LONU-827801 format. One record per atom (N, C-alpha, C, CB): residue in one letter; x, y, z. Coordinates in pm, whole numbers, padded with zeros to 5 digits, always signed. Glycine has a CB too. Example, Ala and Ser with C-alpha at 12.3 -4.5 7.8 and 13.67 -1.06 7.14 Angstrom:
<nodes>
a+01319-00569+00780/a+01230-00450+00780/a+01320-00330+00780/a+01131-00447+00905/s+01285-00225+00708/s+01367-00106+00714/s+01290+00003+00787/s+01408-00060+00572/
</nodes>
This chain:
<nodes>
m+01162+00888-02048/m+01042+00827-01988/m+01081+00900-01864/m+01023+00653-01983/s+00980+00902-01803/s+00889+00954-01658/s+00879+00877-01552/s+00745+00978-01677/a+00795+00936-01447/a+00749+00915-01354/a+00658+00872-01296/a+00757+00960-01332/p+00610+00809-01273/p+00434+00803-01252/p+00382+00879-01260/p+00371+00773-01155/d+00422+01015-01179/d+00383+01130-01187/d+00369+01201-01325/d+00457+01187-01110/g+00422+01205-01398/g+00466+01224-01520/g+00608+01351-01519/g+00325+01267-01605/s+00623+01379-01400/s+00807+01428-01386/s+00876+01396-01497/s+00903+01347-01264/p+01010+01411-01563/p+01124+01360-01595/p+01193+01259-01480/p+01203+01474-01628/v+01236+01142-01450/v+01321+01074-01397/v+01398+01173-01418/v+01350+00948-01434/g+01440+01180-01226/g+01595+01229-01173/g+01544+01369-01165/g+01751+01203-01288/a+01425+01470-01221/a+01405+01596-01168/a+01351+01627-01041/a+01339+01652-01243/e+01421+01685-00992/e+01319+01757-00881/e+01207+01729-00858/e+01294+01871-00894/r+01154+01630-00750/r+00986+01689-00744/r+00921+01806-00640/r+00895+01559-00705/s+00836+01881-00672/s+00811+01997-00574/s+00766+01927-00406/s+00668+02101-00648/i+00738+01979-00341/i+00661+01887-00178/i+00525+01914-00242/i+00682+01979+00035/g+00446+01970-00307/g+00298+01918-00344/g+00319+01843-00451/g+00187+02025-00379/q+00346+01814-00530/q+00361+01654-00588/q+00425+01587-00508/q+00433+01628-00719/l+00541+01560-00426/l+00536+01456-00338/l+00432+01407-00229/l+00630+01476-00285/f+00389+01495-00218/f+00259+01522-00116/f+00125+01425-00185/f+00212+01721-00115/a+00134+01452-00337/a+00024+01457-00431/a+00054+01274-00404/a+00044+01558-00615/s+00181+01246-00448/s+00220+01137-00465/s+00178+01018-00344/s+00354+01162-00488/a+00219+01060-00287/a+00204+00999-00127/a+00037+00983-00045/a+00301+01121-00023/t+00001+01092-00109/t-00192+01046-00146/t-00245+00966-00203/t-00272+01115-00211/a-00186+01005-00324/a-00241+00879-00413/a-00190+00700-00380/a-00182+00920-00574/d-00056+00722-00322/d-00016+00598-00301/d-00107+00534-00155/d+00155+00608-00286/m-00154+00637-00035/m-00213+00564+00064/m-00328+00563+00027/m-00201+00603+00189/s-00413+00608-00058/s-00579+00573-00133/s-00543+00464-00175/s-00655+00668-00266/a-00486+00487-00316/a-00435+00284-00331/a-00411+00242-00213/a-00277+00230-00417/l-00363+00217-00147/l-00285+00096-00016/l-00425+00081+00058/l-00122+00176+00123/v-00535+00157+00088/v-00643+00150+00151/v-00727+00075+00085/v-00690+00258+00179/h-00764+00116-00026/h-00824-00003-00153/h-00822-00104-00190/h-00810+00000-00241/d-00671-00122-00128/d-00660-00269-00197/d-00650-00340-00044/d-00498-00299-00324/e-00604-00289+00069/e-00647-00382+00172/e-00811-00386+00191/e-00574-00339+00309/i-00885-00294+00181/i-01021-00318+00147/i-01124-00427+00051/i-01034-00217+00108/a-01025-00420-00073/a-01062-00518-00177/a-01046-00683-00128/a-00964-00485-00310/l-00871-00672-00028/l-00821-00766+00076/l-00924-00842+00134/l-00751-00699+00182/a-00965-00798+00250/a-01092-00819+00323/a-01202-00862+00243/a-01134-00701+00390/k-01266-00797+00190/k-01369-00834+00083/k-01389-00976+00000/k-01346-00741-00013/a-01253-00980-00011/a-01206-01120-00077/a-01161-01236+00014/a-01084-01094-00169/q-01122-01190+00126/q-01066-01314+00258/q-01224-01331+00304/q-00929-01239+00427/l-01331-01259+00314/l-01478-01258+00350/l-01603-01323+00255/l-01507-01115+00365/k-01534-01283+00145/k-01628-01374+00076/k-01635-01527+00056/k-01629-01334-00033/q-01454-01558+00092/q-01368-01719+00107/q-01458-01772+00214/q-01174-01720+00168/d-01487-01724+00332/d-01545-01702+00458/d-01690-01766+00473/d-01550-01553+00482/v-01739-01675+00377/v-01918-01702+00348/v-01931-01803+00282/v-02006-01597+00265/k-01840-01836+00167/k-01811-01990+00064/k-01888-02081+00159/k-01614-02058+00039/r-01717-02093+00280/r-01681-02215+00332/r-01817-02248+00460/r-01505-02197+00397/g-01862-02120+00524/g-01985-02115+00564/g-02084-02193+00499/g-02018-02001+00564/a-02145-02155+00387/a-02247-02166+00304/a-02254-02316+00246/a-02232-02061+00200/t-02094-02386+00257/t-02088-02529+00194/t-02124-02596+00343/t-01916-02582+00109/s-02065-02552+00451/s-02113-02615+00567/s-02211-02659+00580/s-02113-02565+00649/g-02364-02514+00580/g-02455-02546+00571/g-02521-02617+00555/g-02470-02522+00550/g-02493-02631+00415/g-02553-02684+00277/g-02570-02817+00272/g-02473-02655+00160/a-02425-02870+00337/a-02408-03029+00412/a-02467-03039+00508/a-02282-03078+00460/f-02479-02952+00562/f-02593-03005+00701/f-02708-03043+00616/f-02652-02866+00836/s-02732-02929+00545/s-02887-02972+00532/s-02897-03102+00431/s-02986-02835+00465/l-02839-03113+00361/l-02800-03234+00269/l-02832-03335+00357/l-02646-03245+00214/a-02767-03357+00447/a-02694-03468+00580/a-02895-03500+00616/a-02546-03344+00778/g-02931-03349+00664/g-03120-03387+00744/g-03187-03363+00648/g-03201-03284+00883/a-03162-03400+00536/a-03290-03386+00391/a-03275-03547+00346/a-03231-03243+00214/v-03154-03589+00324/v-03153-03785+00314/v-03199-03825+00421/v-03002-03877+00302/l-03175-03801+00549/l-03186-03898+00643/l-03353-03861+00687/l-03056-03883+00770/i-03426-03757+00645/i-03562-03767+00657/i-03629-03785+00541/i-03611-03666+00717/f-03603-03791+00407/f-03676-03783+00295/f-03651-03922+00229/f-03637-03660+00209/s-03497-04020+00288/s-03505-04164+00219/s-03555-04232+00257/s-03425-04231+00199/l-03560-04203+00444/l-03597-04297+00540/l-03713-04409+00486/l-03648-04214+00664/p-03822-04369+00472/p-03904-04468+00438/p-03893-04542+00288/p-04028-04410+00458/m-03869-04484+00163/m-03866-04587+00087/m-03691-04634+00067/m-03952-04542-00049/l-03625-04541+00117/l-03513-04649+00105/l-03479-04808+00230/l-03379-04541+00112/n-03597-04738+00311/n-03577-04865+00449/n-03681-05038+00417/n-03670-04764+00642/f-03793-04968+00324/f-03862-05059+00267/f-03811-05148+00148/f-03962-04998+00236/a-03713-05020+00076/a-03647-05133-00049/a-03524-05190+00029/a-03583-05046-00221/l-03522-05125+00117/l-03393-05226+00176/l-03376-05328+00261/l-03313-05168+00230/a-03449-05350+00324/a-03563-05443+00405/a-03608-05555+00310/a-03707-05351+00452/y-03690-05508+00278/y-03719-05662+00127/y-03592-05670+00072/y-03844-05624-00044/g-03493-05583+00017/g-03369-05663-00043/g-03326-05762+00027/g-03255-05589-00063/i-03262-05733+00173/i-03191-05777+00266/i-03291-05958+00282/i-03190-05643+00410/r-03441-05912+00322/r-03449-06013+00349/r-03510-06157+00223/r-03517-05977+00461/t-03514-06079+00088/t-03473-06159-00027/t-03352-06269-00021/t-03438-06062-00126/w-03232-06179+00007/w-03109-06232-00008/w-03116-06306+00125/w-02988-06128-00034/s-03099-06308+00238/s-03107-06349+00348/s-03213-06435+00398/s-03098-06260+00405/e-03328-06439+00411/e-03445-06479+00461/e-03431-06485+00579/e-03493-06584+00418/w-03344-06333+00637/w-03393-06316+00788/w-03520-06260+00855/w-03310-06244+00842/n-03531-06247+00954/n-03675-06169+00996/n-03718-06046+00933/n-03674-06128+01137/l-03810-06008+00901/l-03839-05889+00834/l-03837-05787+00937/l-03967-05892+00758/a-03848-05785+01062/a-03818-05647+01159/a-03613-05651+01139/a-03898-05686+01390/v-03535-05747+01134/v-03419-05732+01120/v-03389-05673+01014/v-03366-05824+01131/c-03450-05696+00923/c-03390-05670+00801/c-03451-05465+00784/c-03467-05816+00661/f-03504-05439+00855/f-03567-05326+00867/f-03507-05256+00958/f-03690-05337+00888/l-03387-05308+01063/l-03268-05258+01156/l-03190-05201+01080/l-03190-05357+01233/l-03159-05298+00986/l-03030-05291+00903/l-03035-05218+00814/l-02986-05396+00849/s-03135-05152+00711/s-03187-05047+00664/s-03163-04872+00695/s-03298-05084+00689/f-03197-04906+00811/f-03209-04795+00894/f-03049-04790+00933/f-03326-04815+01024/a-02991-04857+00990/a-02866-04843+01014/a-02739-04796+00931/a-02850-04937+01048/a-02801-04817+00747/a-02699-04757+00635/a-02762-04606+00657/a-02714-04831+00448/n-02868-04633+00672/n-02941-04441+00663/n-02848-04371+00761/n-03145-04406+00737/v-02824-04413+00852/v-02772-04308+00952/v-02608-04324+00887/v-02800-04354+01148/l-02548-04412+00900/l-02471-04412+00856/l-02379-04335+00721/l-02498-04491+00869/v-02468-04303+00608/v-02462-04251+00496/v-02469-04011+00565/v-02633-04353+00385/a-02609-04061+00664/a-02605-03899+00685/a-02482-03852+00805/a-02778-03845+00748/g-02438-03945+00856/g-02338-03937+00966/g-02195-03905+00893/g-02334-04084+01057/v-02144-03966+00737/v-02111-03933+00655/v-02108-03775+00610/v-02160-04006+00604/l-02190-03796+00598/l-02273-03609+00528/l-02243-03481+00655/l-02527-03623+00516/a-02306-03534+00759/a-02245-03444+00878/a-02109-03437+00902/a-02291-03483+01001/l-02004-03493+00881/l-01869-03494+00895/l-01810-03453+00796/l-01822-03599+00923/v-01838-03450+00670/v-01825-03349+00592/v-01862-03139+00629/v-01914-03419+00491/g-02003-03155+00690/g-02001-03061+00753/g-01911-02971+00828/g-02057-03088+00796/v-01931-03099+00948/v-01818-03014+01062/v-01659-03031+01005/v-01824-03100+01247/v-01584-03125+00879/v-01536-03053+00829/v-01463-02888+00767/v-01571-03098+00819/f-01598-02853+00714/f-01588-02763+00633/f-01651-02634+00727/f-01658-02807+00494/a-01749-02686+00833/a-01703-02551+00930/a-01553-02532+01024/a-01821-02542+01047/k-01506-02612+01023/k-01413-02609+01118/k-01289-02552+01045/k-01395-02746+01182/k-01288-02555+00870/k-01201-02467+00780/k-01297-02314+00790/k-01184-02546+00597/a-01415-02309+00843/a-01473-02157+00804/a-01407-02065+00929/a-01674-02149+00805/k-01433-02176+01045/k-01368-02108+01175/k-01208-02077+01196/k-01402-02200+01289/k-01133-02150+01161/k-00963-02156+01146/k-00933-02050+01051/k-00896-02308+01083/s-01043-02000+00980/s-01003-01887+00905/s-00947-01745+00925/s-01085-01871+00855/k-00843-01692+00893/k-00770-01558+00973/k-00822-01468+00875/k-00582-01549+00993/g-00884-01429+00780/g-00870-01360+00687/g-00882-01229+00747/g-00952-01394+00586/p-01029-01159+00805/p-01025-01084+00880/p-00905-01000+00999/p-01103-01135+00907/q-00874-01093+01026/q-00755-01059+01106/q-00624-01039+01072/q-00742-01135+01181/k-00621-01124+00961/k-00485-01101+00884/k-00473-00943+00844/k-00482-01199+00737/v-00651-00880+00770/v-00641-00782+00710/v-00652-00675+00847/v-00745-00780+00589/a-00684-00689+00936/a-00663-00583+01051/a-00480-00602+01116/a-00803-00626+01196/a-00414-00648+01137/a-00301-00679+01144/a-00252-00619+00998/a-00287-00828+01178/s-00235-00618+00938/s-00175-00560+00763/s-00196-00343+00814/s-00368-00649+00553/m-00380-00345+00859/m-00393-00276+00850/m-00316-00156+00937/m-00483-00304+00839/k-00309-00261+01078/k-00200-00159+01198/k-00085-00159+01182/k-00191-00193+01343/k-00010-00247+01058/k+00105-00224+01030/k+00143-00100+00932/k+00143-00337+00988/s+00016-00068+00833/s+00007+00050+00791/s+00000+00141+00876/s-00074+00061+00721/a-00057+00162+00986/a-00086+00303+01070/a+00060+00338+01125/a-00209+00284+01214/v+00164+00158+01169/v+00255+00210+01230/v+00309+00273+01109/v+00337+00121+01312/v+00393+00257+01018/v+00445+00268+00899/v+00414+00422+00902/v+00385+00171+00781/l+00329+00455+00917/l+00231+00622+00882/l+00237+00718+01004/l+00033+00597+00857/q+00271+00667+01105/q+00307+00747+01241/q+00438+00758+01230/q+00271+00681+01384/n+00500+00664+01195/n+00702+00705+01213/n+00689+00784+01049/n+00871+00493+01215/a+00586+00794+00994/a+00689+00905+00909/a+00630+01059+00869/a+00728+00831+00753/k+00524+01082+00983/k+00479+01189+01029/k+00584+01313+00984/k+00459+01166+01178/p+00624+01436+00925/p+00711+01527+00953/p+00707+01562+01104/p+00688+01637+00866/h+00886+01651+01043/h+00893+01723+01223/h+00786+01791+01289/h+00998+01842+01241/p+00759+01823+01383/p+00693+01918+01398/p+00804+02068+01392/p+00612+01884+01529/r+00689+02143+01360/r+00749+02345+01303/r+00752+02359+01497/r+00549+02523+01164/p+00878+02439+01408/p+00875+02579+01561/p+00781+02660+01545/p+01010+02698+01582/e+00767+02724+01699/e+00627+02815+01676/e+00695+02956+01647/e+00508+02823+01830/l+00604+03029+01568/l+00655+03137+01549/l+00657+03252+01732/l+00555+03189+01406/t+00742+03354+01720/t+00712+03424+01847/t+00615+03503+01813/t+00820+03498+01912/q+00596+03606+01912/q+00458+03649+01888/q+00547+03808+01798/q+00332+03672+02074/d+00663+03810+01771/d+00696+03929+01698/d+00713+03904+01537/d+00827+03985+01760/r+00746+03785+01514/r+00761+03709+01381/r+00612+03652+01329/r+00872+03577+01404/v+00487+03666+01387/v+00400+03670+01360/v+00303+03757+01260/v+00392+03660+01439/p+00297+03885+01285/p+00222+03979+01215/p+00369+03928+00996/p+00243+04216+01351/e+00505+03933+01039/e+00570+03884+00947/e+00485+03796+00868/e+00678+03829+00996/a+00465+03649+00926/a+00447+03550+00865/a+00294+03552+00781/a+00470+03445+00964/i+00179+03642+00864/i+00044+03676+00788/i+00106+03765+00657/i-00079+03777+00898/e+00152+03877+00678/e+00225+03905+00600/e+00252+03834+00426/e+00312+03896+00684/a+00355+03753+00519/a+00373+03662+00384/a+00317+03529+00303/a+00475+03629+00395/v+00215+03517+00399/v+00131+03484+00327/v+00026+03501+00273/v+00122+03438+00344/a+00003+03623+00313/a-00112+03695+00232/a-00021+03781+00117/a-00218+03809+00344/r+00086+03767+00106/r+00131+03805-00063/r+00160+03696-00125/r+00261+03898-00091/s+00190+03595-00079/s+00239+03438-00129/s+00118+03414-00230/s+00248+03297+00015/s-00019+03442-00164/s-00158+03381-00227/s-00227+03476-00303/s-00262+03331-00122/s-00172+03637-00271/s-00275+03742-00389/s-00172+03698-00504/s-00291+03965-00357/
</nodes>
């Protein structure tokens, strides 16, 4: 059995391996946060498009159905009730307005759902939490080298890199 980085379980990992693992985890976290933001924005856009479609459909129904529906409904009411033709046309218009009103209400409901969605705000809050965790996980600062130890430190680095 081995750890995610390929080292045996229980074995001591070097600082380089720990850093590489932390970097990979951080990269995965950032990618996941971006994917979450995209998914939530996609859902918000879909709700907004549904709302716009419902409003457009309400307008189309009101405009395009008025002439034919008014004539058919008015003459149907006239045939059924023997009322004055003008009253029959007013009743058919009221029916069309009622249908358009219901479609507009559907549009309002979807618009409110899209507006109430807190997808981007949730992602921003999650990113802030991740940043706070990372700020608290910083290593302690190293003590500064005194002037007499600087040449020794430079020589030690030069020896280790060659």
